[in-house]
Structures are given as C-alpha cells and as structure tokens.
C-alpha positions in Angstrom: -85.0 -22.1 64.1 -84.8 -25.8 65.1 -82.9 -26.5 68.3 -81.2 -23.2 67.9 -80.1 -23.8 64.3 -81.5 -22.1 61.2 -82.8 -24.7 58.7 -84.4 -24.3 55.2 -88.0 -25.4 55.0 -90.8 -25.2 52.4 -94.4 -26.1 52.1 -96.8 -26.4 49.1 -99.9 -24.2 49.2 -102.6 -25.6 46.9 -105.9 -23.8 46.4 -109.1 -24.5 44.4 -111.8 -21.9 43.5 -115.3 -23.3 42.9 -116.2 -23.8 39.3 -119.9 -24.5 38.7 -119.0 -26.5 35.5 -117.2 -29.0 37.7 -120.0 -29.6 40.2 -121.5 -32.0 41.6 -119.1 -34.5 43.3 -120.1 -37.2 40.8 -118.5 -35.5 37.8 -115.1 -36.7 36.7 -113.3 -33.4 37.2 -115.1 -32.3 40.4 -113.3 -29.2 41.6 -113.2 -30.0 45.3 -112.3 -33.7 45.2 -108.6 -33.5 46.1 -109.3 -31.1 49.0 -111.9 -33.6 50.3 -109.5 -36.5 49.9 -106.8 -34.8 51.9 -109.1 -33.3 54.6 -111.0 -36.6 55.1 -107.8 -38.3 56.2 -108.0 -41.1 53.6 -104.6 -40.2 52.2 -102.8 -40.2 55.6 -101.6 -43.8 55.6 -101.7 -45.4 52.2 -100.4 -48.9 51.4 -97.7 -49.2 48.7 -97.5 -45.5 47.7 -97.4 -42.3 49.7 -99.2 -38.9 49.5 -97.6 -35.7 50.7 -98.4 -35.0 54.3 -101.2 -32.6 55.1 -100.3 -29.8 57.5 -103.6 -27.8 57.2 -106.9 -27.6 55.3 -109.2 -24.6 55.1 -112.7 -24.5 53.6 -114.0 -21.0 52.8 -117.0 -22.2 50.8 -116.1 -20.9 47.3 -112.4 -21.3 48.0 -110.6 -24.2 49.6 -106.9 -24.8 50.2 -104.4 -27.1 51.8 -100.8 -26.9 53.1 -98.8 -29.9 51.9 -95.4 -31.4 52.5 -92.9 -30.3 49.8 -91.4 -33.7 48.8 -87.9 -33.5 47.1 -87.3 -35.6 44.0 -84.4 -37.9 44.2 -84.0 -38.3 40.4 -84.9 -35.6 38.0 -85.5 -38.1 35.1 -86.6 -41.7 35.3 -85.2 -44.7 33.5 -87.5 -47.6 32.7 -86.4 -49.3 36.0 -87.9 -46.5 38.0 -91.3 -46.7 36.3 -91.2 -50.5 36.9 -90.6 -49.8 40.7 -93.5 -47.4 40.7 -95.7 -50.1 39.1 -94.8 -52.4 42.0 -95.8 -49.8 44.5 -99.1 -49.1 42.7 -99.8 -52.8 42.6 -99.4 -53.0 46.4 -101.7 -49.9 46.7 -104.5 -51.3 44.4 -104.1 -54.8 45.7 -104.6 -53.8 49.4 -108.1 -52.5 48.7 -109.0 -55.8 47.0 -108.0 -57.8 50.1 -108.2 -56.7 53.7 -108.2 -52.9 53.5 -111.7 -51.3 53.4 -112.4 -48.8 50.6 -113.3 -45.4 51.9 -117.0 -44.7 51.8 -116.8 -41.3 50.3 -119.4 -39.9 47.9 -116.8 -37.7 46.1 -114.8 -40.7 44.7 -114.9 -41.0 40.9 -116.7 -44.0 39.6 -116.4 -43.8 35.8 -113.4 -41.6 35.3 -112.0 -43.2 32.1 -115.4 -43.2 30.4 -115.8 -39.5 31.0 -112.2 -38.8 30.0 -112.5 -40.7 26.7 -115.9 -39.3 25.7 -115.1 -35.6 25.9 -112.5 -35.9 23.1 -114.0 -35.4 19.5 -111.4 -37.8 18.1 -113.3 -39.7 15.4 -113.6 -36.5 13.3 -109.8 -36.3 13.4 -109.5 -40.0 12.4 -111.7 -39.5 9.3 -110.1 -36.2 8.2 -107.6 -36.6 5.4 -105.9 -33.4 6.7 -104.9 -35.3 9.9 -102.8 -37.8 8.1 -101.6 -35.7 5.2 -99.5 -33.2 7.2 -95.9 -33.9 6.2 -94.7 -34.5 9.7 -97.4 -37.0 10.4 -97.2 -38.7 7.0 -93.4 -39.2 7.5 -94.1 -41.0 10.8 -97.3 -42.9 9.7 -97.1 -43.5 6.0 -100.3 -45.7 6.1 -102.9 -44.3 8.4 -104.5 -47.1 10.5 -108.0 -45.8 9.9 -109.7 -49.2 9.7 -108.2 -50.2 13.1 -109.3 -46.9 14.6 -112.8 -47.3 13.3 -113.0 -50.8 14.7 -111.8 -49.6 18.0 -114.4 -46.8 18.0 -117.1 -49.4 17.5 -115.8 -51.5 20.4 -115.6 -48.6 22.9 -119.1 -49.0 24.5 -118.7 -52.7 25.1 -115.1 -52.2 26.5 -116.4 -49.7 29.0 -119.3 -52.0 30.0 -116.9 -54.8 30.6 -114.4 -52.7 32.6 -117.1 -51.2 34.8 -118.5 -54.7 35.6 -115.1 -55.9 37.0 -114.1 -55.8 40.6 -113.1 -52.2 41.5 -110.3 -50.9 43.7 -109.3 -47.6 45.0 -107.1 -45.9 42.4 -105.2 -42.6 42.0 -106.1 -42.5 38.2 -103.6 -39.9 37.2 -100.4 -41.6 38.2 -98.2 -40.7 35.3 -94.7 -39.3 35.5 -95.7 -35.6 36.2 -97.7 -36.7 39.3 -95.1 -39.1 40.7 -92.1 -38.3 42.8 -89.3 -40.7 43.4 -88.3 -40.2 47.0 -86.7 -42.0 49.9 -87.9 -42.8 53.4 -86.0 -41.7 56.5 -84.3 -45.1 56.5 -83.3 -44.9 52.8 -86.0 -47.0 51.2 -87.3 -46.0 47.7 -90.8 -44.6 47.9 -93.2 -43.4 45.2 -95.0 -40.3 46.3 -98.2 -39.5 44.3 -99.4 -36.0 44.0 -102.6 -34.5 42.4 -105.4 -36.7 43.7 -108.1 -34.8 41.7 -109.4 -38.0 40.1 -109.1 -40.5 43.0 -111.8 -43.1 42.9 -112.8 -46.6 41.9 -111.5 -48.4 38.9 -110.9 -52.0 37.7 -107.5 -53.4 38.9 -105.0 -52.8 36.1 -106.3 -49.4 35.0 -103.9 -47.6 37.2 -100.8 -48.7 35.3 -102.4 -48.2 31.9 -102.4 -44.5 32.9 -98.8 -44.8 34.2 -97.5 -46.1 30.8 -99.7 -44.1 28.5 -99.6 -40.8 30.3 -95.8 -40.9 30.7 -95.4 -41.5 27.0 -97.8 -39.0 25.4 -95.7 -36.0 26.6 -92.5 -38.0 26.1 -91.4 -38.0 29.7 -90.6 -41.7 29.0 -88.4 -42.6 26.0 -90.6 -43.5 23.0 -88.5 -46.4 21.9 -89.1 -48.0 25.3 -92.9 -48.1 25.2 -93.2 -51.8 24.4 -90.6 -52.8 26.9 -92.0 -50.6 29.6 -95.5 -51.8 29.0 -94.5 -55.4 29.4 -92.3 -54.9 32.4 -94.7 -52.5 34.2 -97.6 -54.9 33.8 -95.6 -57.9 35.1 -94.3 -56.0 38.1 -97.7 -54.5 38.9 -99.1 -58.0 39.1 -96.2 -58.9 41.5 -97.2 -55.9 43.6 -100.8 -57.1 43.7 -99.7 -60.6 44.8 -97.5 -59.0 47.5 -100.6 -57.2 48.8 -102.4 -60.6 49.1 -104.4 -60.6 45.9 -105.0 -64.0 44.5 -107.3 -63.3 41.5 -107.2 -64.2 37.8 -104.3 -62.4 36.1 -106.2 -62.6 32.7 -108.8 -60.2 34.1 -106.1 -57.7 35.1 -104.5 -58.1 31.7 -107.8 -57.4 30.0 -108.4 -54.3 32.1 -104.8 -53.1 31.4 -105.1 -53.6 27.7 -108.5 -52.1 27.3 -107.8 -49.2 29.6 -104.6 -48.4 27.8 -106.3 -48.2 24.5 -109.3 -46.2 25.9 -107.0 -43.7 27.6 -104.5 -43.1 24.8 -106.0 -43.9 21.4 -108.6 -41.0 21.4 -106.2 -38.1 22.1 -103.6 -39.2 19.6 -105.6 -38.5 16.4 -106.8 -35.3 18.1 -103.2 -34.1 18.5 -102.1 -35.4 15.1 -104.7 -33.1 13.5 -103.2 -30.1 15.3 -99.6 -30.5 14.6 -99.8 -28.4 11.5 -100.9 -25.4 13.6 -97.8 -23.4 14.3 -99.0 -22.2 17.7 -100.0 -25.7 18.8 -96.7 -27.1 17.5 -94.7 -24.5 19.4 -96.6 -25.3 22.6 -96.0 -29.0 22.1 -92.3 -28.6 21.5 -92.0 -26.5 24.7 -94.0 -29.0 26.7 -92.2 -32.1 25.4 -88.8 -30.4 25.1 -88.4 -32.0 21.7 -88.7 -31.2 18.0 -92.1 -31.7 16.4 -90.8 -34.6 14.3 -89.5 -36.4 17.4 -92.9 -35.8 19.1 -94.9 -37.3 16.2 -92.5 -40.2 15.8 -93.0 -40.9 19.5 -96.8 -40.7 19.2 -96.7 -43.0 16.2 -94.9 -45.7 18.3 -97.4 -45.1 21.1 -100.4 -45.4 18.8 -99.1 -48.6 17.3 -98.6 -50.0 20.9 -102.0 -48.9 22.0 -103.8 -50.4 19.0 -102.0 -53.6 19.6 -103.3 -53.6 23.2 -106.8 -52.9 21.8 -106.6 -56.0 19.6 -105.4 -58.0 22.6 -108.3 -56.7 24.7 -110.8 -58.0 22.1 -109.2 -61.4 22.1 -109.1 -61.5 25.9 -112.7 -60.6 26.2 -113.7 -63.5 23.9 -111.6 -66.0 25.8 -113.0 -64.8 29.2 -116.5 -65.1 27.8 -115.9 -68.7 26.8 -114.0 -69.6 29.9 -110.7 -70.2 28.2 
C-alpha cells in the first residue's frame, strides 16, 4: 500500500555462492566482484550510464546477495540508433574517469580482463582444423577460410595486449553488450542506459568498452548481422563524442587503436571455436534457441562478424605502426 493505494512492485534478488576456482579478487571472473562493487557504493552515482539502485546487501561469507531495483525496458528490441545512443552514454562514463572524476581505489577491480578472456579459448586448434571449415553450413558462408589472416592475428596477439595495457586506463563496465543494457527513461522522460551485471568492472583502455558493445551484441545476433559495419562506424564516432562531452581532449587515434585491437581480441577467438561446433546437433540446437534463428542464419551472421573483426585487426596493425612513428 502507498498512500492508501495498492501498487505493483518488484525487486531483483541476485546471489553469489563462493567458488574457489574464481578466487582471489585479481582473477578476471572473481565470484564476489559485483557484490563488492554494489556494496562499496561505487555504482550509486555514475556519470553517463546508470546502475540499478541497491536496496540491500548481505554478506554471509560463503554466500552474498543484493536486492536491486527492477528496471523496466522501454524497448524490447534495439535498432542501430539505440546502440549508438548507448555508445554516447558509455563515452561519457569512460571519459569522466579520464578527466575530473577519481577512479575508485578498489582491489577487486579487473586489470587485464580482455587478456584473460581471450587466452582461455583454445581457438587456434579450431582455425587449423579442416573440419572447422568443411562443415556444409560453414563452407556455404565462408567458401575460402581466412586461415592466413587468422594465423597472422594469432602471432600479433601478445604485442596487441602489451600495447593496450600500456595505454591510459579508465573505469569500464567491460560486459556492456545488449543483454546487459536496458533502455530506460528518467522520471523527466530522458533516455537512460542502465547497465546490469557488473561482474567484470575494472580498468581498461578507453575504447575497449564499445568494442564489447558491438562485438558482444552481434555474436548472439541481438543486433542485425547486416548492420555490423554501419553500427561499428557509428558507435565509435558517437562514443568519441561522448568522451569529448565528458571533457576528454586526448588523441582520437589512440582510442581508435584500442577499439580496433580490442574488437579483434574480443571476437576473433570465439568465432572459429563456435564454427568448429556447429556440426554438433546438440550445440546447434542450443545456438538456434539462444539466437532465435536458423543455424544457417547464425553462421552467415558470424561470417560477416569475422570479416569485420579481421578488418579491424588489420587496421590496428597499421595504427600501431603510425603511432610508433608519430604519424
């Protein structure tokens, strides 16, 4: 009852049980990170984006849980324009921590999330396996497997990580793809981007945030596959505008390098891994349910995504050379 009137209400209860495999706080998938982020207060008043409000946090040692605001989604599906707006909001968020907003001094923040994510996937075996590319569904979408380009990328991975981790770092969500973003409105009707699932929150080079937005939203086909190139270009440009709105005045080429390299590092490894499994009926059925599309549509989307990501990989090599030589 509110003022004598019955009203519907709901909260989200989110709980985590300790897993020794995801300890200590320095590991990329630390089991308690999101709980600590909420209970520390660091998500209470964010610039650019919003986290659901925290109503309560309980730590029972091996079990922790939080009560969170249940944020309604204004639009069930996003067009490209809504992803672009989210990129602007993420730019303001990342840019604020590069200017006048202090980064939280929290030991549980991730520091090398993308390196850890990329290195756990045994993707090179899939690249070199003829079975990966000979499956009829894969062969129809990718008649000529880009093995040479994938091998070249694999050789560049260590240097790309070294370069990314040497760049200026900013506080980042690091899992801000469609499933973890809610399009909402403020009490006065302004569009807001609400970010949920803060399990990977930490430090990353400026630009990495929207690499995950574009790549993560395309791998499960939340975003339309034919829009991947258009979305990539628009998201990046608008993200930079968001950085500028937050007061950032740095070199856009550095952000572009971080975006291009991070996109490739985030998306290239899982794609051959999944191509190699499309012939397994159980895996194929799971993918069709998850993506809500036929396997042929899924693989066609992945083929477009792989081509886009390898193009960004090529761009990152060229940008690295130009930045090295001061051009």
